[in-house]
GUROGU-264772 format. One record per residue (C-alpha): residue number from 1; residue in three letters; x, y, z. Coordinates in steps of 0.5 Angstrom, whole numbers, plus 2048, in hexadecimal, padded with zeros to 3 digits. Each point is the difference from the previous one (the first is absolute). Layout:
! residues N
   pos   code     u     v     w
   NUM    ALA     X     Y     Z
...
END
This chain:
! residues 282
   pos   code     u     v     w
     1    UNK   817   823   805
     2    UNK   803   7FA   803
     3    UNK   7FC   7FA   803
     4    UNK   804   801   806
     5    UNK   7FD   808   800
     6    UNK   7F9   7FD   7FE
     7    UNK   800   7FC   807
     8    UNK   800   806   804
     9    UNK   7FB   803   7FC
    10    UNK   7F9   801   804
    11    UNK   7FB   806   7FF
    12    UNK   800   804   806
    13    UNK   7F8   800   7FF
    14    UNK   7FE   7F9   800
    15    UNK   7F9   7FD   800
    16    UNK   7FF   7F9   800
    17    UNK   7F9   7FE   7FC
    18    UNK   7FE   7F9   7FE
    19    UNK   800   7FF   7FA
    20    UNK   7FA   7FD   7FC
    21    UNK   802   7FA   7FB
    22    UNK   806   801   7FB
    23    UNK   807   7FF   802
    24    UNK   7FE   801   807
    25    UNK   7FE   7F9   802
    26    UNK   807   7FD   7FF
    27    UNK   800   7FB   807
    28    UNK   7F8   7FF   7FE
    29    UNK   7FE   7F8   7FE
    30    UNK   7FC   7FD   7FC
    31    UNK   7FF   7FF   7F8
    32    UNK   7FE   805   7FB
    33    UNK   7F9   801   7FE
    34    UNK   7FE   7FB   7FB
    35    UNK   7FF   803   7F9
    36    UNK   7FC   7FC   7FA
    37    UNK   804   7FD   7FB
    38    UNK   805   7F9   802
    39    UNK   807   801   7FE
    40    UNK   802   7FE   7F9
    41    UNK   806   7FA   802
    42    UNK   7FF   7FC   806
    43    UNK   805   801   806
    44    UNK   805   7FA   801
    45    UNK   7FE   7FB   805
    46    UNK   802   803   807
    47    UNK   802   807   7FD
    48    UNK   7FC   803   807
    49    UNK   806   7FD   804
    50    UNK   805   801   7FC
    51    UNK   805   806   7FE
    52    UNK   7FE   803   7F9
    53    UNK   804   805   7FC
    54    UNK   7FB   806   7FF
    55    UNK   800   803   7F9
    56    UNK   7FB   805   802
    57    UNK   7FB   802   806
    58    UNK   7F9   804   800
    59    UNK   7FC   802   806
    60    UNK   7F9   803   800
    61    UNK   7F8   7FE   7FE
    62    UNK   802   7FE   7F9
    63    UNK   807   7FC   801
    64    UNK   7FE   7FA   7FE
    65    UNK   7FD   802   7FA
    66    UNK   807   805   7FF
    67    UNK   804   7FA   802
    68    UNK   7FD   7FB   7FA
    69    UNK   801   806   7FB
    70    UNK   807   800   801
    71    UNK   801   7F9   800
    72    UNK   7FC   800   7F9
    73    UNK   804   805   7FE
    74    UNK   807   7FD   802
    75    UNK   7FD   7FA   7FC
    76    UNK   7FE   803   7FA
    77    UNK   808   803   800
    78    UNK   803   7F9   800
    79    UNK   802   802   807
    80    UNK   800   7FC   807
    81    UNK   7FB   7FB   7FC
    82    UNK   800   7FC   806
    83    UNK   7FE   805   805
    84    UNK   7FA   800   804
    85    UNK   7FB   804   805
    86    UNK   800   7FF   807
    87    UNK   7FD   804   806
    88    UNK   805   802   806
    89    UNK   7FD   804   806
    90    UNK   7FD   806   7FD
    91    UNK   804   800   7F9
    92    UNK   7FE   7FB   7FA
    93    UNK   808   7FE   7FD
    94    UNK   802   7FE   7F9
    95    UNK   804   7FB   802
    96    UNK   805   7FB   7FD
    97    UNK   803   7F9   803
    98    UNK   800   7FD   807
    99    UNK   805   7FF   805
   100    UNK   801   7FD   806
   101    UNK   807   804   802
   102    UNK   801   806   7FE
   103    UNK   807   7FF   801
   104    UNK   800   7FB   7FB
   105    UNK   805   800   7FA
   106    UNK   7F9   7FF   7FB
   107    UNK   7FD   806   804
   108    UNK   806   804   7FF
   109    UNK   801   7FE   7F8
   110    UNK   7F8   801   7FF
   111    UNK   800   807   803
   112    UNK   806   802   7FC
   113    UNK   7FD   7FE   7FA
   114    UNK   7FA   803   801
   115    UNK   804   806   802
   116    UNK   804   800   7F9
   117    UNK   7FA   800   7FB
   118    UNK   801   805   7FB
   119    UNK   7FB   803   7FC
   120    UNK   803   805   7FB
   121    UNK   805   805   805
   122    UNK   7FA   7FE   806
   123    UNK   801   7FB   806
   124    UNK   7F9   7FF   801
   125    UNK   801   7FB   806
   126    UNK   806   804   803
   127    UNK   7FC   800   807
   128    UNK   7FE   7FA   801
   129    UNK   800   7FD   806
   130    UNK   800   7F9   804
   131    UNK   7F9   801   804
   132    UNK   800   7FB   806
   133    UNK   7F9   7FD   801
   134    UNK   7FB   804   806
   135    UNK   801   7FA   805
   136    UNK   808   800   7FF
   137    UNK   803   801   807
   138    UNK   804   806   7FD
   139    UNK   7F9   804   7FF
   140    UNK   800   7FF   808
   141    UNK   808   802   801
   142    UNK   806   803   7FE
   143    UNK   803   7FE   7F9
   144    UNK   806   803   7FF
   145    UNK   800   800   7F8
   146    UNK   7FB   805   801
   147    UNK   805   805   803
   148    UNK   800   806   7FC
   149    UNK   808   7FF   800
   150    UNK   800   7FA   7FC
   151    UNK   7FD   804   7FA
   152    UNK   807   804   800
   153    UNK   803   7F9   7FE
   154    UNK   7FB   7FF   7FB
   155    UNK   800   806   7FD
   156    UNK   807   800   7FE
   157    UNK   801   807   800
   158    UNK   7FB   802   7FB
   159    UNK   7F9   800   804
   160    UNK   800   805   806
   161    UNK   7FA   803   802
   162    UNK   7F9   7FC   804
   163    UNK   7F9   803   802
   164    UNK   7FF   801   807
   165    UNK   7F8   7FE   802
   166    UNK   801   7FF   807
   167    UNK   804   801   806
   168    UNK   7FF   7FD   807
   169    UNK   802   803   807
   170    UNK   7FE   803   806
   171    UNK   7F9   801   802
   172    UNK   801   807   800
   173    UNK   804   802   7FA
   174    UNK   803   806   803
   175    UNK   803   7FB   805
   176    UNK   806   7FC   801
   177    UNK   7FE   7F9   800
   178    UNK   801   7FB   806
   179    UNK   804   7FA   7FF
   180    UNK   7F9   7FC   800
   181    UNK   7FD   805   7FB
   182    UNK   806   7FF   7FB
   183    UNK   800   7F9   801
   184    UNK   7F8   800   7FE
   185    UNK   802   804   7FA
   186    UNK   805   7FC   7FD
   187    UNK   7FB   7FA   800
   188    UNK   7FB   804   7FE
   189    UNK   804   802   7FA
   190    UNK   802   7F9   7FE
   191    UNK   7FA   7FD   801
   192    UNK   7FD   806   7FB
   193    UNK   806   7FF   7FB
   194    UNK   7FE   7F8   800
   195    UNK   7F9   801   7FF
   196    UNK   801   805   7FA
   197    UNK   805   7FB   7FD
   198    UNK   7FB   7FA   801
   199    UNK   7FB   804   7FC
   200    UNK   805   801   7FA
   201    UNK   803   807   802
   202    UNK   808   802   800
   203    UNK   800   802   807
   204    UNK   806   801   805
   205    UNK   800   802   808
   206    UNK   805   804   803
   207    UNK   803   801   806
   208    UNK   802   807   803
   209    UNK   802   803   806
   210    UNK   7F9   802   802
   211    UNK   7FC   7FE   7FA
   212    UNK   7FE   7FA   7FC
   213    UNK   7FE   801   7F9
   214    UNK   7FD   7FC   7FB
   215    UNK   801   801   7F8
   216    UNK   7FE   7FE   7F9
   217    UNK   804   7FF   7FA
   218    UNK   807   802   7FE
   219    UNK   802   805   7FB
   220    UNK   805   803   7FD
   221    UNK   802   808   7FE
   222    UNK   7FB   7FF   7FB
   223    UNK   7FA   801   807
   224    UNK   803   807   800
   225    UNK   7FE   802   7F9
   226    UNK   7FA   803   7FD
   227    UNK   7FC   7FD   7FE
   228    UNK   801   7FA   805
   229    UNK   800   7F9   7FE
   230    UNK   7F9   7FD   7FF
   231    UNK   802   7FA   806
   232    UNK   801   806   805
   233    UNK   7F9   803   7FE
   234    UNK   7FD   7F9   800
   235    UNK   803   7FF   808
   236    UNK   7FE   807   802
   237    UNK   7F9   7FF   7FD
   238    UNK   800   7F9   805
   239    UNK   803   804   806
   240    UNK   7FF   807   800
   241    UNK   801   801   807
   242    UNK   806   7FF   805
   243    UNK   7FD   7FD   806
   244    UNK   802   800   807
   245    UNK   7FF   7FA   805
   246    UNK   7FA   7FE   7FB
   247    UNK   7FC   807   7FF
   248    UNK   800   805   7FC
   249    UNK   804   806   801
   250    UNK   7FE   808   800
   251    UNK   805   805   800
   252    UNK   7FF   808   800
   253    UNK   802   803   7F9
   254    UNK   806   805   801
   255    UNK   7FD   807   800
   256    UNK   7F9   7FE   800
   257    UNK   7FB   7FD   805
   258    UNK   7FE   7FA   7FC
   259    UNK   802   7FA   801
   260    UNK   801   7FA   7FC
   261    UNK   801   7F9   800
   262    UNK   807   7FE   7FF
   263    UNK   802   7FD   7F9
   264    UNK   805   7FA   7FF
   265    UNK   806   803   7FE
   266    UNK   807   7FE   7FC
   267    UNK   807   7FF   805
   268    UNK   806   7FD   7FF
   269    UNK   801   7F9   800
   270    UNK   806   7FF   807
   271    UNK   806   7FD   7FE
   272    UNK   801   7F9   801
   273    UNK   804   7FE   807
   274    UNK   807   800   7FF
   275    UNK   801   804   7FA
   276    UNK   802   807   803
   277    UNK   805   7FC   803
   278    UNK   802   7FD   7F9
   279    UNK   800   806   7FD
   280    UNK   805   802   806
   281    UNK   805   7FB   7FE
   282    UNK   801   802   7F8
END
């Protein structure tokens, strides 16, 4: 199914329910639960107010312990010896570096270096992202670099799928949104993507004609194979549902009376702006 076609798919019978905890809390503020155990490496000064490169992000009651365990594993393997643990919003990250300007050459070079780290045939940090500080203006407003269409440029034709975890649209999901609802949906999706980025997730937003979506991760054709990649399985575990306007969505199973929570699902990454025109010129 193409991404454009996916935008038009809304279950004929939808019941909205408030999702308790889990991935339903994109827009909630507040830090993660405190867990026992301190970070094993002190974070750089002012890291809370800087952009950092997120190597991994953990959520849940044991996120601090899990992040520290991952940090220890990386250091024992001789990888990312200068990494540290930092809590951002509802997540705890294993991060590296600090940058005032994400567009700087230093930030770009370091991100490229980290993503290129190779262990055997594996690129363990291929999904690393620059994560903004929680109080950055981008969390409250639009950041074009989080637009899903930018992923098509970065993917170089190799990575083409992403996991949809949220959609925003009209209050009535079966109705065409008013201009005001559409504007609010676009704002909400951009804020949700920015918050997830600050929390270390490779999140994107995408604006369709009637819905705005939030997705995480970028995958190639391997995402369609069985067994699916571990990185995709981990994201599905973190974000099992496809939320609608911040709430869980129940849909009736075809041919049955039961309803189940709508699950997150893979969609194609849309083409970068101008790509269709360039192909036509060839």
